N, C-alpha and C positions, 0 to 999 in steps of 0.2 A: 297684608303685605303688600301688597300692589301695586304699580303707579311707579312714574318715574322719581320721584322725590320721598325715600326713605327715612332721610336725614338730612340735616343742615348743618353746616357748621356757624356755630355761634360768633357774632357780631358787635363790635363797639363804636361810638363814635371818637377820634380823636380828636384833639385842640385844634386842627385845621379844618373840622367838620367833614373829615372825610372817612368812611366807614371801614373797620381794619379787623380782620380776622381774629379772634380770642380763642380760637381752638386750631389744633394742628392734628393731620392723620397721624395716629402712634402703632407702629406695630410692635407689641410687646416681644420681647426676645430676654436677653441675656439681662436687661433691665428690669424683670418681672417683680422681682422680690423687693428692690427699691422703690417700686411704684406700687405697694400694696399686697401680693400673691405670696404666698407662702410655700416653699420648694418644699416636698413631701415624696422623697425619691427622686424619680424622675417627672415628678408631675409638678404643677402651678397652679394653685388653686386659690382663691378669697372668698370671702361670703359677701352677698349682695343685699342692701337694706331695699324695702321695699318700695314702691309706687310714691308711697309719700315719704318718706325718707323720715320716719319716725320711729324706729323699729331700734331695741335697744340688741337685738340680737340677730343676725342675718336671715333673712328669710328665703332663701335661696344659695346655691354656692355655685360656682362659676369657674371651671378647669378650661386651660389652652388646650387647644388640639381635641380631637376626640378621643375619648378614653372608654375602657369598659368601665360597667355598670358598679360590678364589685371594687373596682381602684377608685372610684368617685366616692364609694361611700366612706371607705378607707381616709380617704382624703377630707371629706368632710369633718371627720371626727378627729381626725390630726387640727385640722383649723379649729374647729369648736374649744379641743383640750389647749392650744397653745394661744389661743388670742383671748378665748373668754374664761379657760381654767375649768369647765366638764366635760366628761366624757360621754355622756346619756345624748345619741342621736335623737331621742325620742320625746323629751321634753326640753323645754327651757328652765333653767333655773327659776327654783320657785314655784313652779308647775306642781298641781297634786299629783303624784306616782298613782293612783287608785285611778284616774279618768283615762278613758280608752283611748288610746292612739292609732289612728289610722296606720297601715302599712308603709313602710317606705317608699314615696313615688319612683317612678320609673325617671333615668335622668334621657335626655333630648341631646342629638348632635343637631347643631345647628353653626350659624355664622354670624358673627359680628365685626361691627367696624368700630374702631376704638378711637378715639377723640381727646386729646389733651389740652388741657387749659393753658396758655401760655402770652406774655405779653407781646405785645406786635415788634416791639424793640427790646433785642435782648440787652442791649447796654444801657438799659434805663428799667430792672424787672419791677414788677407793680406790689410785690410782695404781697398780693393779699390772701386771705385762705384760700383759694380756689387753684393758684398759681402750680402747677403742676399735677393737678388732680386729673382724674379719664375719668370718662363716661363711656359706654358701649351701646349701640345702638344697633338691633338684631337685623340681619340683611340678608339676602339672597349670596347664593355661589357666587355670581354673578358680578357684585358691586365690586368697582374697584376701592381696595384694601380690606375687604373683607377676609378675616383669617376665622380658622374652624376652631370650635369650642364647643363644651359639653356643659349642660347646664341642668341642675335638678334643685326643685325647692325642699325646704326644709318640711319633715312629716308632719310639724305640727303647724305650719303658717297656711294662712287660707292661698287656697288656690289664687285668689284672685291679687293676693299681696305680692307673689313673687314676679308676674310680669314676664314668666320666662314662654317660649312658643309652645303653643297647645296644638298636638298633633288633632284633636277633634273637632279643630275650626281650621283645618287645611295649612297650618305653619308649615315654611318651607325648612323641616326637620326632619329626622330621622329618629326613633327609639335607639337607645344606645343599648350595644347586647351584655 
């Protein structure tokens, strides 16, 4: 995660042949719930899909701001209960309960830049399936637009599936307390 180009805003070619941005910098705030975050007390949490986008259930959880590890676990359980209808953080639905599940992983405090898909002309929205959706890119604290976030992978998700910063590899993050 070094170097000047950590993220790139996606563009598309317009009718005039010019390239136009299809993403804008988004600062999640009071509109977080309207954009897929669940409010759990004072926390905003969402589940993240894996790097391959083919998972039925979240492989990680993302909370806005730097949060305590115990609060992260409670928010993750609330998310899977409200969104997926189950209350067990140690299994995915249908998993064999006799299989040994690893301990709940530690959470990390990191920073990310949120980018939202938009149509270049607000008078003519594209109405595509991506309109209004967001993505987050991990970023150093010094990156313009970077906001503090806390992330934790799901206990049964593969470490490589979650794609969250790995402190063992020198990621710009710290352990949540």
